ZATIDO-373882 format. One record per residue: x negated, y, z negated of N, C-alpha, C in turn. Coordinates in Angstrom, 3 decimals, decimal comma. Each point is the difference from the previous one (the first is absolute). Layout:
# residues N
R      n.X      n.Y      n.Z     ca.X     ca.Y     ca.Z      c.X      c.Y      c.Z
R        X        Y        Z        X        Y        Z        X        Y        Z
...
END
This chain:
# residues 306
R      n.X      n.Y      n.Z     ca.X     ca.Y     ca.Z      c.X      c.Y      c.Z
R   12,505   59,585   58,377    1,119    0,954    0,137    1,325   -0,708    0,392
R   -0,230   -0,922    1,101    1,108   -0,785    0,483    0,695   -0,854   -1,102
R   -0,970   -0,466   -0,818    0,591   -1,023   -1,138    0,813    0,929   -0,988
R   -0,486    1,159   -0,415    0,783    0,826   -0,802    1,385    0,477    0,535
R   -0,036    0,052    1,302    1,378    0,437    0,679    0,921   -1,220   -0,049
R   -0,534   -1,141    0,054    0,870   -1,289    0,026    0,658   -0,240   -1,339
R   -0,926    0,272   -1,073    0,520   -0,118   -1,365    0,985    0,891   -0,388
R   -0,157    1,263    0,460    0,963    1,046   -0,263    1,328   -0,364    0,555
R   -0,002   -0,432    1,374    1,143   -0,448    0,675    0,806   -1,077   -0,750
R   -0,761   -0,985   -0,500    0,704   -1,085   -0,676    0,584    0,413   -1,406
R   -0,657    0,934   -0,594    0,547    0,582   -1,331    1,270    0,754    0,303
R    0,015    0,710    1,193    1,113    0,852    0,264    1,193   -0,879    0,349
R   -0,324   -1,226    0,701    1,058   -0,898    0,330    0,698   -0,661   -1,249
R   -0,942   -0,428   -0,952    0,558   -0,446   -1,344    0,876    0,889   -0,684
R   -0,428    1,297   -0,007    0,770    1,023   -0,673    1,351    0,245    0,598
R   -0,075    0,051    1,315    1,392    0,066    0,727    0,817   -1,146   -0,259
R   -0,488   -1,183   -0,093    0,869   -1,240   -0,193    0,612   -0,046   -1,480
R   -0,822    0,573   -0,946    0,551   -0,003   -1,239    0,950    1,126   -0,350
R   -0,011    0,956    0,964    0,997    1,116   -0,367    1,448   -0,471   -0,057
R    0,551   -0,843    0,890    1,495   -0,288   -0,269    0,353   -0,822   -1,217
R   -0,927   -0,824   -0,494    0,230   -0,711   -1,311    0,011    1,010   -1,048
R   -1,110    0,853   -0,021    0,054    0,995   -1,197    1,247    0,925   -0,031
R    0,291    0,425    1,324    1,206    0,791    0,038    1,216   -0,716   -0,389
R    0,205   -1,201    0,388    1,137   -0,782   -0,642    0,078   -0,229   -1,208
R   -1,153   -0,179   -0,737   -0,093   -0,247   -1,374    0,374    1,390   -0,755
R   -0,362    1,039    0,627    0,366    1,267   -0,626    1,463    0,458    0,028
R    0,768   -0,595    0,923    1,409    0,323    0,074    0,801   -0,796   -0,940
R    0,680    0,743   -0,941    0,883   -0,801   -0,945    1,185   -0,669    0,615
R    0,459   -0,973   -0,717    1,087   -0,709    0,557    1,336    0,725   -0,243
R    0,734    0,120    1,044    1,258    0,629   -0,025    1,081   -0,804   -0,934
R    0,487    0,612   -1,107    0,978   -0,926   -0,827    1,276   -0,155    0,907
R    0,531   -1,145   -0,289    1,147   -0,526    0,670    1,269    0,973   -0,310
R    0,780    0,289    1,017    1,168    0,861   -0,348    1,006   -0,799   -0,779
R    0,674    0,715   -0,897    1,017   -0,718   -0,917    1,265   -0,504    0,838
R    0,407   -1,045   -0,302    1,225   -0,602    0,636    1,268    0,993   -0,137
R    0,517    0,248    1,271    1,271    1,047    0,069    1,117   -0,590   -0,799
R    0,488    0,909   -0,738    1,127   -0,426   -0,836    1,349    0,533    0,664
R    1,111   -0,671   -0,072    1,261    0,285    0,644    1,028    0,256   -1,093
R    0,898    1,022    0,258    1,020    0,348   -0,953    1,022   -1,058   -0,225
R    0,546   -0,208   -1,199    0,998   -0,875   -0,266    1,319    0,701    0,264
R    0,083    1,289   -0,141    1,153    0,777    0,456   -0,296    1,385    0,231
R    0,899    0,836    0,705   -0,302    1,344    0,276    1,395    0,738   -0,135
R   -0,129    1,142   -0,551    1,266    0,821   -0,216   -0,274    1,420    0,592
R    1,081    0,717    0,496   -0,164    1,314    0,616    1,150    0,903   -0,501
R   -0,341    1,162   -0,457    0,965    0,953   -0,396    0,969    0,300    1,093
R    1,177    0,565   -0,435    1,096    0,224    0,935   -0,360    1,072    0,973
R   -0,802    1,006   -0,436   -0,404    1,151    0,834   -1,322   -0,355    0,699
R   -0,532   -1,200   -0,143   -1,209   -0,387    0,725   -1,361    0,578   -0,493
R   -0,007    0,780   -0,949   -1,208    0,719   -0,412   -0,841   -0,856   -0,914
R    0,446   -1,244   -0,403   -0,845   -0,831   -0,754    0,197   -1,420    0,311
R   -1,170   -0,746    0,176    0,042   -1,467    0,166   -0,877   -0,691   -1,236
R    0,548   -1,001   -0,482   -0,571   -0,772   -1,156   -0,314   -1,499    0,528
R   -1,211   -0,374   -0,065   -0,299   -1,351    0,304   -0,461   -0,783   -1,170
R    0,628   -1,182   -0,261   -0,263   -0,760   -1,198   -0,830   -1,253    0,330
R   -1,122   -0,175   -0,741   -0,936   -1,057    0,228   -0,015   -0,823   -1,394
R    0,417   -1,250   -0,053   -0,107   -0,866   -1,089   -1,187   -1,005    0,221
R   -0,999    0,290   -0,767   -1,252   -0,696    0,062   -0,446   -0,779   -1,157
R   -0,854   -1,069    0,262   -0,420   -0,748   -1,241   -1,134    0,794   -0,586
R   -0,621   -0,643   -1,222   -1,029    0,920   -0,569   -1,223   -0,414    0,852
R    0,046   -0,971    0,736   -1,320   -0,276    0,907    0,004    0,730    1,269
R    1,234    0,703    0,387   -0,050    0,610    1,297   -0,692    1,383   -0,152
R   -0,560    0,476    1,083   -0,752    1,292    0,050    1,044    1,071    0,453
R    0,273    1,056   -0,858    0,878    1,019    0,650   -0,612    0,819    0,873
R   -1,383   -0,038    0,398   -0,524    0,844    0,936    0,571   -0,343    1,389
R    0,557   -1,082    0,207    0,713   -0,468    1,199    1,302    0,671    0,271
R    0,520    0,739   -0,969    1,225    0,722    0,331   -0,193    1,174    0,986
R    0,606    0,094    1,095   -0,056    1,081    0,996    0,339    1,339   -0,594
R   -0,955    1,043    0,326    0,172    1,358   -0,583    0,107    1,068    1,192
R   -0,048   -0,486    1,256   -0,152    0,945    1,090    1,486    0,573    0,290
R   -0,134    1,125    0,690    1,341    0,750    0,285    0,645   -0,762    1,208
R    1,349    0,189    0,072    0,682   -0,861    1,055    1,201    1,004    0,290
R    0,567   -0,254    1,244    1,126    0,693    0,473    1,285   -1,037    0,195
R    1,209    0,606   -0,445    1,060   -0,912    0,074    1,210    0,899   -0,003
R    0,890   -0,198    0,865    1,306    0,652    0,067   -0,099    1,445   -0,132
R   -0,921    0,572    0,796   -0,054    1,463    0,101   -0,788    0,628   -1,141
R   -0,679   -0,792   -0,951   -0,712    0,454   -1,076   -1,437   -0,392    0,081
R   -0,841    0,712   -0,608   -1,490   -0,334   -0,139   -0,193   -0,201   -1,559
R   -0,344   -1,146   -0,415   -0,194   -0,297   -1,322   -1,440   -0,167   -0,423
R   -0,136    0,644   -1,199   -1,489    0,012   -0,638    0,159   -0,373   -1,319
R   -1,060   -0,960   -0,398   -0,083   -0,502   -1,470   -0,245    0,957   -0,966
R    0,884    0,190   -0,957   -0,132    1,015   -1,090   -0,390   -0,647   -1,354
R    0,511   -1,218   -0,261   -0,306   -0,814   -1,301   -0,007   -1,398    0,215
R   -0,715   -0,687   -0,821   -0,058   -1,489   -0,177    0,174   -0,343   -1,403
R    1,171   -0,668   -0,295    0,192   -0,356   -1,569   -0,140   -1,320   -0,043
R   -0,438   -0,395   -1,288   -0,165   -1,446   -0,468    0,836   -0,327   -1,188
R    0,747   -1,102    0,155    0,877   -0,653   -1,046   -0,302   -1,310   -0,298
R    0,039   -0,403   -1,273   -0,121   -1,332   -0,419    1,370   -0,656    0,172
R   -0,042   -1,302    0,644    1,240   -0,684    0,255    0,144   -1,301   -0,928
R    0,726    0,048   -1,060    0,182   -1,194   -0,941    0,868   -0,928    0,912
R   -0,476   -1,303    0,194    0,673   -1,011    0,802    0,502   -1,076   -1,051
R    1,340   -0,111    0,062    0,759   -0,946   -0,930   -0,005   -1,332    0,779
R   -0,391   -1,119   -0,662    0,123   -1,338    0,494    0,478   -0,973   -0,960
R    1,050   -0,840    0,548    0,549   -1,049   -0,980    0,335   -1,245    0,888
R    0,084   -1,056   -0,769    0,270   -1,293    0,650    0,317   -0,996   -0,983
R    0,927   -1,046    0,217    0,200   -0,979   -0,927   -1,214   -0,958   -0,295
R   -0,023   -0,562   -1,172   -1,177   -0,780   -0,316    0,361   -0,967   -1,078
R   -0,616   -1,261    0,159    0,143   -1,070   -0,925   -1,370   -0,379   -0,640
R   -0,117   -0,023   -1,193   -1,091   -0,175   -0,821    0,142   -1,549   -0,723
R   -0,863   -0,873    0,271    0,168   -1,288   -0,830   -1,092   -0,037   -1,001
R    0,484   -0,304   -1,240   -0,918    0,068   -1,156   -0,111   -1,526   -0,528
R   -1,086   -0,241   -0,595   -0,341   -1,427   -0,473   -0,623    0,225   -1,398
R    0,565   -0,724   -0,959   -0,550    0,017   -1,370    0,030   -1,370   -0,689
R   -0,640   -0,144   -1,035   -0,096   -1,208   -0,772    0,975   -0,081   -1,228
R    0,612   -1,197   -0,200    0,876   -0,234   -1,099   -0,253   -1,179   -0,794
R    0,136   -0,045   -1,298   -0,296   -1,187   -0,641    1,298   -0,917   -0,137
R    1,148    0,499    0,432    1,097   -0,669   -0,073    0,817    0,108    1,336
R    0,910   -1,004    0,344    0,680    0,091    1,320    1,442    0,356   -0,514
R    0,273    0,321   -1,250    1,370    0,342   -0,372    0,281    1,476    0,555
R    1,132    0,073    0,790    0,275    1,119    0,899    0,085    1,285   -0,870
R    0,537   -0,244   -1,250    0,199    1,199   -0,904   -1,432    0,600   -0,226
R   -0,986   -0,896   -0,392   -1,337    0,405   -0,281   -0,598    0,650    1,291
R    0,272   -0,508    1,334   -0,569    0,407    0,984    0,337    1,455    0,351
R    1,389    0,100    0,022    0,721    1,358    0,211   -0,626    1,020   -0,951
R   -0,364   -0,241   -1,139   -0,463    0,967   -0,883   -1,451    0,441    0,466
R   -0,640   -0,729    0,925   -1,248    0,428    0,480    0,178    0,929    1,190
R    1,261   -0,038    0,563    0,237    0,874    1,308    0,828    1,089   -0,192
R   -0,340    1,146   -0,112    0,842    1,303   -0,203    0,936    0,133    1,192
R    1,095    0,625   -0,108    1,072    0,083    1,033   -0,533    0,967    1,166
R   -0,774    1,030   -0,460   -0,553    0,993    0,950   -1,453    0,128   -0,236
R   -0,682    0,164    1,092   -1,598    0,304   -0,129   -0,398    0,782    1,137
R   -1,044    1,023   -0,316   -0,447    0,907    0,892   -1,350   -0,679    0,701
R    0,089    0,209    1,383   -1,132   -0,668    0,833   -0,565    1,193    0,907
R   -1,221   -0,223    0,305   -0,823    0,808    1,019   -0,428   -0,913    0,920
R    0,234    0,271    1,338   -0,492   -0,968    1,042   -1,432    0,353    0,374
R   -0,599   -0,908    0,754   -1,383    0,240    0,388   -0,268    1,279    0,736
R    1,028    0,532    0,728   -0,207    1,157    0,804    0,643    1,241   -0,594
R    0,239   -0,193   -1,457    0,283    1,220   -0,752    1,401    0,400   -0,156
R    1,046   -0,853    0,435    1,494    0,329   -0,232    0,205   -0,681   -1,408
R    0,906    0,761   -0,556    0,420   -0,568   -1,463    1,571    0,117   -0,147
R    0,388   -0,709   -0,868    1,459   -0,003   -0,328    0,389   -1,054   -1,175
R    1,128    0,205   -0,533    0,479   -0,953   -1,077    0,902   -1,012    0,749
R   -0,389   -1,310   -0,229    0,662   -1,243    0,655    0,726   -0,657   -1,059
R    0,986   -0,772    0,451    0,969   -0,822   -0,887   -0,272   -1,341    0,261
R    0,088   -0,834   -1,249   -0,111   -1,459   -0,032    1,070   -0,654    0,810
R   -0,367   -0,918    0,689    1,061   -0,795    0,651    0,133   -1,383   -0,692
R    0,992   -0,269   -0,791    0,079   -1,155   -0,883   -0,012   -1,239    0,806
R    0,492   -0,074    1,255    0,057   -1,247    0,749   -1,265   -0,377    0,614
R   -1,091    0,888   -0,224   -1,257   -0,401    0,355   -0,949   -0,543   -0,943
R    0,454   -0,025   -1,175   -0,855   -0,483   -1,227   -0,085   -1,472    0,115
R   -1,416   -0,341   -0,027   -0,341   -1,449    0,087   -0,995   -0,347   -1,048
R    0,174   -1,128   -0,591   -0,943   -0,432   -1,114   -0,721   -1,276    0,456
R   -1,191   -0,183    0,113   -0,750   -1,151    0,536   -0,998   -0,408   -1,057
R   -0,361   -1,305   -0,258   -1,103   -0,322   -0,786   -1,292    0,563    0,460
R   -0,768    0,571   -0,954   -1,289    0,575    0,407   -1,077   -1,077    0,089
R    0,246   -1,029   -0,577   -1,010   -1,104    0,037    0,316   -1,045   -1,139
R   -0,851   -1,094    0,106    0,431   -1,219   -0,922   -1,381   -0,215   -0,649
R    0,112   -0,432   -1,232   -1,091   -0,530   -0,798    0,286   -1,457   -0,583
R   -0,872   -0,674   -0,397   -0,018   -1,374   -0,494   -0,624   -0,161   -1,411
R    0,681   -0,814   -0,871   -0,520   -0,064   -1,411   -0,065   -1,612   -0,278
R   -1,040   -0,377   -0,611   -0,064   -1,413   -0,429   -0,090   -0,203   -1,532
R    0,676   -1,005   -0,457    0,015   -0,232   -1,370   -0,219   -1,531   -0,166
R   -0,480   -0,461   -1,089   -0,182   -1,383   -0,326    1,324   -0,671   -0,563
R    0,355   -1,114    0,390    1,192   -0,727   -0,485   -0,432   -1,230   -0,448
R    0,722   -0,669   -0,904   -0,339   -1,266   -0,569    1,271   -0,908   -0,287
R   -0,162   -1,258   -0,073    1,115   -0,924   -0,272   -0,663   -1,243   -0,557
R    0,917   -0,755   -0,857   -0,415   -1,241   -0,672    0,870   -0,998    0,365
R   -0,634   -1,127    0,086    0,733   -1,227    0,121   -0,364   -1,257   -0,964
R    0,999   -0,620   -0,410   -0,420   -0,960   -1,171    0,243   -1,409    0,607
R   -0,921   -0,820   -0,370   -0,095   -1,351    0,572   -0,092   -0,986   -1,150
R    1,007   -0,513   -0,601   -0,025   -0,819   -1,234   -0,277   -1,419    0,332
R   -0,269   -0,745   -1,120   -0,038   -1,563    0,036   -1,043   -0,508    0,848
R   -1,112    0,606   -0,052   -1,168   -0,359    0,877   -0,909   -0,959   -0,837
R   -0,367   -1,127    0,729   -0,746   -1,073   -0,685   -1,432    0,455   -0,401
R   -0,538    1,092    0,845   -1,313    0,409   -0,437   -0,175    1,558    0,548
R   -1,038    0,540   -0,450   -0,270    1,357    0,582   -0,594    0,085    1,401
R    0,704   -0,661    0,849   -0,403   -0,109    1,288    0,488    1,093    0,808
R   -0,690    0,996    0,646    0,558    0,943    0,789    0,399   -0,315    1,438
R   -0,213   -1,241    0,291    0,302   -0,432    1,367    1,551    0,124    0,369
R    0,709   -0,244   -1,081    1,360    0,052    0,234    0,607    1,375   -0,184
R   -0,835    0,961   -0,293    0,488    1,521   -0,216   -0,122    0,618    1,497
R    1,252    0,693    0,356   -0,131    0,675    1,369   -0,999    1,130   -0,192
R   -0,668    0,221    1,085   -1,071    1,139   -0,070    0,693    1,319    0,429
R    1,162    0,016    0,653    0,746    1,128    0,388    1,494   -0,102   -0,139
R    0,619    1,032   -0,181    1,419   -0,100   -0,153    0,599    1,262    0,813
R    1,270    0,037    0,200    0,619    1,100    0,651    0,913    0,714   -0,990
R   -0,165    1,288   -0,273    0,787    0,832   -0,876    0,597    1,272    0,691
R    1,206    0,029    0,116    0,555    1,333    0,665   -0,509    0,295    1,334
R   -0,296   -1,152    0,743   -0,548    0,311    1,397   -1,495    0,149   -0,068
R   -0,618   -0,114   -1,152   -1,465    0,273   -0,057   -0,624   -1,366   -0,266
R   -1,226   -0,076    0,433   -0,848   -1,282   -0,228   -0,876    0,373   -1,173
R    0,101   -0,865   -1,179   -0,788    0,136   -1,154   -0,950   -1,071   -0,091
R   -1,148    0,277   -0,622   -1,107   -1,089    0,068   -0,257   -0,291   -1,514
R   -0,242   -1,265   -0,228   -0,336   -0,563   -1,374   -1,153    0,733   -0,497
R    0,332    0,557   -1,248   -1,066    0,777   -0,661   -0,542   -0,780   -1,178
R    0,773   -0,757   -0,677   -0,358   -0,632   -1,163    1,007   -0,985   -0,600
R   -0,408   -1,001   -0,883    0,950   -1,005   -0,509   -0,212   -0,004   -1,506
R    1,022    0,013   -0,673    0,041   -0,231   -1,447    0,531   -1,390   -0,320
R   -0,882   -0,792   -0,448    0,381   -1,377   -0,346    0,521   -0,060   -1,422
R    1,161   -0,611   -0,143    0,608   -0,311   -1,325    0,187   -1,467   -0,146
R   -0,225   -0,453   -1,332    0,080   -1,458   -0,168    1,510   -0,356   -0,677
R    0,560   -0,923    0,552    1,307   -0,476   -0,343   -0,056   -1,448   -0,372
R    0,065   -0,344   -1,379   -0,013   -1,373   -0,559    1,487   -0,588   -0,246
R    1,071    0,627    0,391    1,246   -0,478   -0,450    0,509   -1,068    0,914
R   -0,620   -0,049    1,203    0,569   -0,870    0,934   -0,208   -1,575   -0,457
R    1,134   -0,773    0,127   -0,108   -1,285   -0,405    1,126   -0,889    0,864
R   -0,332   -1,300   -0,136    0,923   -0,925    0,838    0,431   -1,069   -0,945
R    1,319   -0,204   -0,431    0,295   -1,104   -0,888   -0,478    0,057   -1,398
R   -0,256    1,335   -0,359   -0,492    0,158   -1,471   -1,646   -0,035   -0,012
R   -0,539   -0,257    1,171   -1,482   -0,144    0,036   -0,553    1,159    0,701
R   -1,018    0,755   -0,611   -0,563    1,096    0,642   -0,718   -0,329    1,236
R    0,090    0,877    0,882   -0,747   -0,239    1,350   -1,455    0,628   -0,037
R   -0,301    0,526   -1,037   -1,355    0,659    0,037    0,036    1,512    0,173
R   -1,072    0,774    0,055   -0,025    1,322    0,301    0,569    0,365    1,341
R    0,877    0,821    0,038    0,481    0,647    1,299   -0,222    1,514    0,061
R   -0,167    0,626    1,095   -0,321    1,264    0,108    1,020    0,903    0,874
R    0,016    1,238   -0,389    0,918    0,896    0,705   -1,023    1,207    0,579
R    0,113    0,005    1,327   -0,946    1,139    0,591    0,948    1,193    0,269
R   -0,520    1,071   -0,627    0,633    1,358    0,385   -0,874    0,797    0,908
R    0,315   -0,149    1,229   -0,868    0,759    1,082    0,354    1,446    0,199
R   -0,980    0,809    0,156    0,140    1,484    0,291   -0,414    0,227    1,418
R    0,944    0,709    0,788   -0,284    0,246    1,272    0,007    1,619    0,121
R   -1,049    0,430    0,919    0,001    1,573    0,147   -0,099    0,296    1,480
R    0,326    1,310    0,249   -0,009    0,350    1,375    0,135    1,594    0,011
R    0,026    0,493    1,192    0,173    1,490    0,290    1,354    0,340    0,662
R    0,599    0,911   -0,661    1,232    0,383    0,831   -0,246    1,430    0,498
R    0,174    0,335    1,441   -0,077    1,111    0,590    1,150    0,652    0,382
R    0,181    1,259   -0,253    1,267    0,695    0,390   -0,363    1,304    0,731
R    0,932    0,379    0,829   -0,198    1,304    0,695    0,922    1,080   -0,523
R   -0,431    1,154    0,159    0,827    1,280   -0,443   -0,129    1,140    1,019
R    0,859    0,945   -0,098    0,042    1,139    0,815   -0,802    1,183   -0,730
R   -1,062    0,359    0,605   -0,816    1,071   -0,504    0,688    1,377   -0,152
R    0,886    0,289    0,961    0,738    1,224    0,049    0,854    0,134    1,171
R    0,557    1,100    0,168    0,909    0,198    1,134   -0,277    1,370    0,730
R    0,188   -0,045    1,309   -0,195    1,253    0,807    1,335    0,466    0,470
R    0,230    1,388   -0,173    1,382    0,438    0,286   -0,318    1,139    1,087
R    0,878   -0,154    0,995   -0,065    0,847    1,145    1,410    0,628    0,221
R    0,038    1,306    0,336    1,196    0,661    0,311   -0,138    1,208    0,958
R    0,988    0,450    0,698   -0,123    1,055    0,961    0,817    1,209   -0,618
R   -0,730    1,187    0,215    0,599    1,312   -0,321    0,183    0,732    1,315
R    1,037    0,493    0,246    0,389    0,753    1,157    0,581    1,339   -0,053
R   -0,107    0,970    0,929    0,404    1,380   -0,106   -0,655    0,813    1,100
R   -0,071    1,344   -0,233   -0,626    0,829    0,938   -1,237    0,716   -0,574
R   -0,927    0,083    0,760   -1,363    0,685   -0,322   -0,176    1,144    0,865
R   -0,532    1,151   -0,448   -0,177    1,121    0,813   -1,174    0,872   -0,431
R   -0,342    1,032    0,783   -1,073    0,923   -0,373    0,098    1,260    0,786
R   -0,517    1,048   -0,450   -0,123    1,365    0,742   -1,634    0,101    0,271
R   -0,131    0,029    1,332   -1,312    0,071    0,540   -0,294    1,433    0,667
R   -1,076    0,640   -0,366   -0,418    1,318    0,505   -1,127   -0,273    1,026
R    0,247   -0,792    0,967   -1,008   -0,256    1,017    0,424    0,619    1,269
R    0,934    0,953    0,028    0,418    0,616    1,295   -0,150    1,554   -0,287
R   -0,342    0,742    1,001   -0,251    1,431   -0,047    0,705    0,503    1,222
R    0,823    1,139   -0,277    0,722    0,711    1,106   -0,637    1,352    0,180
R   -0,251    0,260    1,316   -0,526    1,263    0,453    1,076    0,696    0,818
R    0,283    1,268   -0,201    0,957    0,813    0,798   -0,738    0,991    0,666
R   -0,077   -0,019    1,413   -0,641    1,068    0,753    1,068    0,953    0,362
R   -0,098    1,291   -0,326    0,990    1,100    0,221   -0,479    0,866    1,121
R    0,777    0,085    0,962   -0,397    0,843    1,262    0,888    1,187    0,143
R   -0,385    1,201    0,095    0,831    1,185    0,376    0,113    0,116    1,302
R    1,297    0,320    0,448    0,220    0,215    1,548    0,165    1,477    0,316
R   -0,600    0,294    1,147    0,124    1,338    0,709    0,719   -0,130    1,359
R    1,097    0,741    0,204    0,395   -0,073    1,401   -0,902    0,300    1,097
R    0,077   -0,706    1,008   -0,819    0,247    1,208    0,646    1,113    0,735
R   -0,852    0,903    0,628    0,493    1,180    0,792    0,660   -0,610    1,354
R    1,318    0,355    0,190    0,603   -0,507    1,156   -0,571    0,564    1,361
R   -0,042   -0,736    1,038   -0,568    0,520    1,301    1,078    0,703    0,603
R   -0,282    1,262    0,396    1,101    0,818    0,816   -0,177    0,002    1,475
R    0,795   -0,599    0,614   -0,150   -0,030    1,496    0,516    1,196    0,791
R   -0,770    0,388    0,902    0,428    1,170    0,820    1,252   -0,198    0,747
R    0,872    0,911    0,103    1,243   -0,206    0,722   -0,146   -0,161    1,465
R    0,669   -0,786    0,681   -0,197   -0,108    1,468    0,519    1,203    0,587
R   -0,786    0,453    1,109    0,542    1,169    0,742    1,357   -0,207    0,616
R    0,861    1,049   -0,003    1,325   -0,248    0,564   -0,103    0,034    1,613
R    0,546   -0,878    0,703   -0,035    0,039    1,327    1,051    1,011    0,621
R   -0,505    0,897    0,980    0,688    1,050    0,611    0,827   -0,711    1,224
R    1,198    0,670    0,315    0,718   -0,629    1,198   -0,749   -0,092    1,122
R    0,406   -0,855    0,752   -0,729   -0,396    1,308    0,259    1,150    0,938
R   -1,094    0,509    0,659    0,106    1,015    1,001   -0,733   -0,384    1,238
R    0,541    0,497    1,199   -0,543   -0,503    1,295   -1,192    0,922    0,320
R   -1,076   -0,618    0,315   -1,362    0,626    0,313   -0,144    0,022    1,512
R    0,082    1,239    0,537   -0,288    0,153    1,481   -1,352   -0,298    0,418
R   -0,984    0,027   -0,956   -1,393   -0,218    0,349   -0,041   -1,541    0,544
R    0,952   -0,871   -0,470   -0,036   -1,295    0,370    0,225   -0,086    1,633
R    0,849    0,771    0,479    0,245   -0,122    1,428   -1,076    0,865    0,836
R   -0,568    1,020   -0,609   -0,995    0,770    0,703   -1,243   -0,678    0,228
R   -0,312   -0,904   -0,804   -1,368   -0,730    0,190    0,122   -0,947    1,290
R    0,961   -0,759    0,268    0,034   -0,712    1,226    0,074    0,776    1,210
R    0,807    1,144   -0,056    0,242    0,909    1,038   -1,371    0,611    0,453
R   -0,698    0,493   -1,109   -1,421    0,575    0,350   -0,835   -1,054    0,673
R    0,000   -1,121   -0,456   -0,825   -1,081    0,541    0,313   -0,184    1,467
R    1,261   -0,093    0,381    0,464   -0,194    1,332   -0,484    1,254    0,917
R    0,190    1,115   -0,548   -0,487    1,222    0,801   -1,529    0,057    0,116
R   -0,690   -0,433   -0,992   -1,517   -0,033    0,104   -0,368   -1,028    1,102
R    0,719   -1,067   -0,012   -0,329   -1,086    1,004    0,316    0,465    1,471
R    1,186    0,882    0,104    0,335    0,335    1,317   -1,064    1,047    0,400
R   -0,534    1,049   -0,802   -0,921    0,815    0,354   -1,269   -0,630    0,441
R   -0,380   -0,882   -0,607   -1,280   -0,761    0,359    0,291   -0,624    1,388
R    1,014   -0,635    0,240    0,263   -0,642    1,262   -0,085    1,004    1,226
R    0,830    1,230   -0,294    0,019    1,083    0,888   -1,420    0,548    0,459
R   -0,714    0,092   -1,072   -1,447    0,561    0,308   -0,906   -0,893    0,714
R    0,198   -1,378   -0,160   -0,741   -1,055    0,662    0,509    0,228    1,495
R    1,202    0,042    0,267    0,398    0,108    1,395   -0,397    1,214    0,803
R   -0,065    1,048   -0,770   -0,538    1,331    0,530   -1,437   -0,151    0,422
R   -0,824   -0,565   -0,869   -1,385   -0,146    0,226   -0,295   -0,949    1,289
R    0,965   -0,998    0,027   -0,192   -0,896    1,077    0,345    0,626    1,301
R    0,997    0,778    0,194    0,349    0,559    1,244   -1,040    1,114    0,373
R   -0,426    0,644   -1,008   -1,125    0,952    0,340   -1,175   -0,674    0,626
R   -0,342   -1,065   -0,700   -1,193   -0,780    0,543    0,212   -0,436    1,533
R    1,224   -0,387    0,123    0,289   -0,657    1,471    0,038    1,245    0,936
R    0,429    1,132   -0,446    0,110    1,211    1,131   -1,459    0,440    0,236
R   -0,790   -0,087   -1,122   -1,420    0,540    0,310   -0,708   -0,987    0,957
R    0,260   -1,287   -0,198   -0,713   -0,975    0,851    0,486    0,236    1,458
R    1,293    0,444    0,266    0,548    0,047    1,284   -0,623    1,209    0,765
R   -0,216    1,055   -0,712   -0,561    1,131    0,609   -1,498   -0,146    0,354
R   -0,656   -0,752   -0,587   -1,370   -0,201    0,363   -0,035   -0,772    1,317
R    0,982   -0,955    0,185   -0,015   -0,899    1,266    0,127    1,037    1,215
R    0,988    0,914   -0,068    0,255    0,783    1,217   -1,238    0,941    0,319
END
C-alpha cells in the first residue's frame, strides 16, 4: 500500500511539472504590431469640422500602422470617417552617358560615322530610358588586332666564267630587301667562247643560282570604334501609395463655471464684542463664588471653636 502511494505521488509530480510546458505550447504567438506610420502633411478645414492626414507609403509599408483612434484638438473631437487610397506616380530623371563599342573593317571616318546614328534610345539597368545624342568629339578608332602572313620569295644570282662546276665559290645565302635568302639550286651553263690571244681557254661555266626564303608581313584584322551618347533618361514609377485619413470634428461642450457670489457690504457684528465680555463676566462669577465659599467655611470653623 505504501509503495502504491509513493508511485501515485511521483506520477502527480510529473504531471504538475509538465503542465507549464504544455500550457506554453498551447498559447499562440502574438503577432508583432505593425510599425506606426506618420503623416507627411495635415490639412484642416476653416471651420475646424474636418481634418485630413496624408500618408505617402511605399508598396512594402503596411497601412495597418496608420492611426485610426479619436483625438481632441483646438476644441474639437475628431473621429475617423474614411480612409482613401491613391496610387502616386513618381517621376524620376537624371543625366546619363552611354558608351557604345562596335567593330569596323575600315578606319575611314566616313565609313565609321555611317555605323553611328546621330541619336539612339537606351534603357539603363535600373529601368530609366531616353533618347541620347552622339558626341562626335568622343569617337575613337583603334586597331582591334593584328595578323601575320607569310609568302615565299626567291631571287637569282648569276656567276659567269667559272672554270668548273664547283659550288665552293657560290654563296650559300644572300640578302634581298632586308631578308636572308638561302641557296636552293644552281643551273650550270657551258660557255666555250672564252679565249686568250685567239686560243680557246677550254670549257667555261656560268652558274645561275636560285635563292629562296619567306617574307612575313603583318596586317590589321579590324578596328574597334567607341563613342559616347549623352542626354537625359527618365521613368515613371508606381511604387508609392498615398493614404488619406479623413476625420470629422465635433465641438466639445464648453464647461460653464458657476458665477462667484457677490460680496455684501461689510457690517459690524456686535457678537464679536459680546463673546469676550461674557467670558470676563463668567470668570468674575466664578471668582466671587469661590470667595463666598471660602468665607463661609472660615466662619463655620470659628463658631465651633467658641
